[in-house]
N, C-alpha and C positions, 0 to 999 in steps of 0.2 A: 504494500500500500504506500502510495506517495504521501509525503508530508509537505507543509509549507517550506521546510528547509531545502527540499529538493529544487525549489524554484529560485534559490539564491545562488548567484554566480560570483566568482572572484572579481569579475569586471565591475559588478554592482558595488561590492565592498570597496574596491579600489577607487571608484568614483566618489563614493560617500566620504572616504578618508581624505581624498584630495580636496573636496569641497570644504571639509572641516579645517584642513591645514591652510588652504588658500583664503578662506573666508568669503569666497564667491564662486559662482559657476564659471565665470570668465577665467579666473585664475586657475581653477581646476582643469578647465579645458586646455589652457596653455601648457600646464604640466604634463598632461596625458596625451597631447597632440590629437585632441578630439575637437569637435565643434561644441559650442556652448549648449546648443539645443540637444545634442547627443548626450551630454552629461546630465542635463535636466531630465530627459526622458528615461535615462538609466536609473536615476534616483527615484523617479516616479514609479517605475516598474518594481523596484525593491520595496517601496512603501505599499504598493498594491498587494504584495504577497501576503501581508498581515493586516492590511486595511487600516494603517495608522500613518501618522506624520512623523518623520524623523528630523525634519528641518523646519524652523520658522523662517518664512520667506517674506521680505519686505523690499521696498524699492531701493533702500540704501544698505541693507545688511542681511546676513544669513546667520542663524545660530541654531544649535541643536535643540530639539525638544527633550523632555525627560527620557523618552525612549532612545533618542539619538545619543544622548550622553552615555547611557548604559551600553550602547553598541560600540562606542569608539574603541575601548580597550580590547574586547574580544575580536573586533574586526582587524585591528593591528596584529594580533596574535595569529589569526588565520592567514593573513597575507605573508607574514614572516615565515610561518610554517610551510606555506605553498612554495615560497622561494627555496627553502631547504629541500623540499621534495623534488623540485625541478633540478637542483644541483645533484642530488643523489641519483636520480634516474638518468640524467644526462651523462654523468660520470660512468654509470654502469653500462649504458647502451652504446656509447660512442668512444671508440678508441682514437679516432681521428677527429680533427677540429672541423666541425660543420655546424650549420645552423645560424640563427640570428643573434647578434650581440647589440644590445641597446645602450647607447652612450649619451649622457647628458652633458652639455657644456654651454657656455655663453654664446649667443648668436655670433658675435664677432670672432670668437675662437673657432667655432665650427667652420665659418666661411674662410677665414684667413689661414688657419693652421690644419684643420682636419680634412677638409675637402681636397686640398692639394695632395694629401697622402693617399687618397683612394686608389689611384692607378697602381702604385707600388704595393699597396695592401692586397688588391685584387690579384696581382701576379703571384704573390706569396701564398695567399689563402683564398683560392677561387671558390671554396665551398662555404665560406663564411660571409654572411650579408650584414653589413653595418647599418644600424638604424640610428641615425643621429638626431637627437632631440635638442633643439636650440632654445635654451631658457636660462635666465639668471637666477632662478629660484632654487634655493638649497632645500632638498627634500630627502625623506627616507627612501632609499633606492628600492627596497622591496615593495613599499606601498604604491609606488608609481610604476613598477615594472621595469626599472633600469638595472642593467648589469654593472655599469661603471659610470662615474661622473668625474669631470675634470674641473677643478676649482682652484682659485688662488687665495693667498692670504691664510689667516688663521681659520681653522675648522673645528672649533670647540662645540660641545653640546650635541654630538651626533653619535649616540650609543648604538651599538650593533654594526658599526662601520670600521673599516681598516683604512688608514690614510697612508698612501705610499708616495714619498717625495719623488718628483719627476725632474724638474729643472728650476733654475732661478732666472728671473728676468729683471732688466732695468726699467725705470720709468724715464721717459725722455720728453723734452719740450721741443716742439717742431713748428715750423712755419714754411710757407711757400717762398721760393726765391723772389717772386714778384712782390710779396708783402714786405720782405726784408729790404728790397731795393726802394720801395716806396716810403717805408716808415723807419727803416733802420733796424738793427738787431739789438735786443737787450744785452747789456754787458754783465749785469748782476741781477739777481732776483728782484731787488727793489725797483729796477727799471720797468718791470712788468706793469706797474701801476699806471704807466702812461700808454699802454698798448691795448689793442682790442683782444680780449681773451675769450676762448671758447670753453665753456663750463660743461662738465658731465654730471648729470643727475643719476645717482645710484637708485635703481628701481627697487632695491630691497629696503632702503632707508627713506627714500623720498628726498634726500638731501643732495645738494650739489657738492661734489667731492672737493676737499681742500687739496691743493697741489703740494705734495710732500717732497720738498726739495732739500738738498743738503745745505740749508741756510736758515737763519732765524728772521731774515729781513723781509721775507715774502709777505705781502699783506694778507691777513686772514680772511677778509671779506672784500675781494676785489670787485670792481664794477664789471660784471660779465657782459660781453657784447652779444653773445649767442649761447644758448643753453640747449642741450639735447640729452635724452636718456638712451641714445643709441651710439655706441662707440664708433661704429663705422661712419656715421653721419658727422661726428666730430672730426674724424680724419678727412673726410671729403670736404668739409668746410675749410679746413686748413689748406688742403690742396688747391682750393679755389680762391685763396687769398682773403678769406673772411677774417682771419685772425690767427692767434697763436694757440696751439693745443698742447695738452699734457696727457700722456697715456703710456700704456705698456709698449715696450720696444717691439714685441712680437706683432703688435697691431700695425706699427708704422714701418716695419722692416722693408717691405716691398716698395713702399713710397720713398723711403730713404735711399734704397738701392737704385731706383729709377730717376731720382732727382726731383720728383714732384713736390717733395718737402725736404728741408734741410734741418739738421739739429741745431738749436741755439742753446746757450747755457750748458754746454757739455760738461763743464766742471762742477755743475750743481745737479747732476742726475739724481733722481730719487733713489733711496736705498733699495737694494734688490729685494724682490718678493718671491716666495716659493710658489710653484705650481705643483699641484698634487693630483694623483689619481685615487679616487675613492672606490672601494668595492665593499660588498656585503661581508659581514663577519660570519663566515661559514667554513666548515672543515673541508668539504669537498668542493673545490672550485671547478666549474665546467671547463672541459678542455678548450672549447671555443673562446671562453673568456680569458683563460690563461694565455692563449695564443695572441689575442689582441693586446693584452698587457705587455707581453714580450716584444711585440712589434713596436708599440709606442716607446718602450724603453730603448729600443734600438735607434730611435730617432733623437735621443737626448742630445747628442753632440750637435746635431743640426739646429736644434732649438736654442742651445746655448749661444750659437753664433748669430741668432736673429736679434 
């Protein structure tokens, strides 16, 4: 005899947890690479199984009902357990590296660093399909169905994950040659106060990032000429002479090599920041995931040069 439990799927629980963590259907859809309506319909089907509401929905916010609150912990346990089952069965059934590997990284890193690696990866591992998820949101990998995530900076407060250092990168200040010819190049960080600056808004905090340079004289609240929450847009603006940008060197590496931007204030580069690979904390790592990690580590020297 079937029970209501038979009508619950992992995808429904995954959508429910993603909505709880993101605080919205839009944020959950972005994490899961689904449409907003798809996430909403999936949650509605889960609620319909028992004929109750799991979420309070309003125009401006979403919060769990009493039943939803009770479901959060068990749902997380089920998703983590499913991830371990997947690892066990994959390890037992596949001696060779094959299947899908889902990787999460920032949109700029996906486009600038991971996509260019695809031809070399395909040649080495033709039976592995990479599923790249572009998002700045830091999430529990098991809950959103990711195998790996690539993140920079400190990564505290992520139980159940293993952080593997990958490479370190500089932060650089860049401008187009046309901008420098027109307005001159800053000689010290204090000179930036008289220039058009491109600000980057961190989508996780909602704040415009301070430029962390090796100096104390840089103004804490400069008059931004242009602000964006997309790193590639900041670089494109600099290339088009809009102003001076500050960002990770891996983002600007190709533009610096081609000459569409030049580095200014090289003696005040920001302190190096670590880039890490996150994986789930599990005893049996699927062969396909291990193969991807080994491939990425083989690229370490190239990234250090960027």
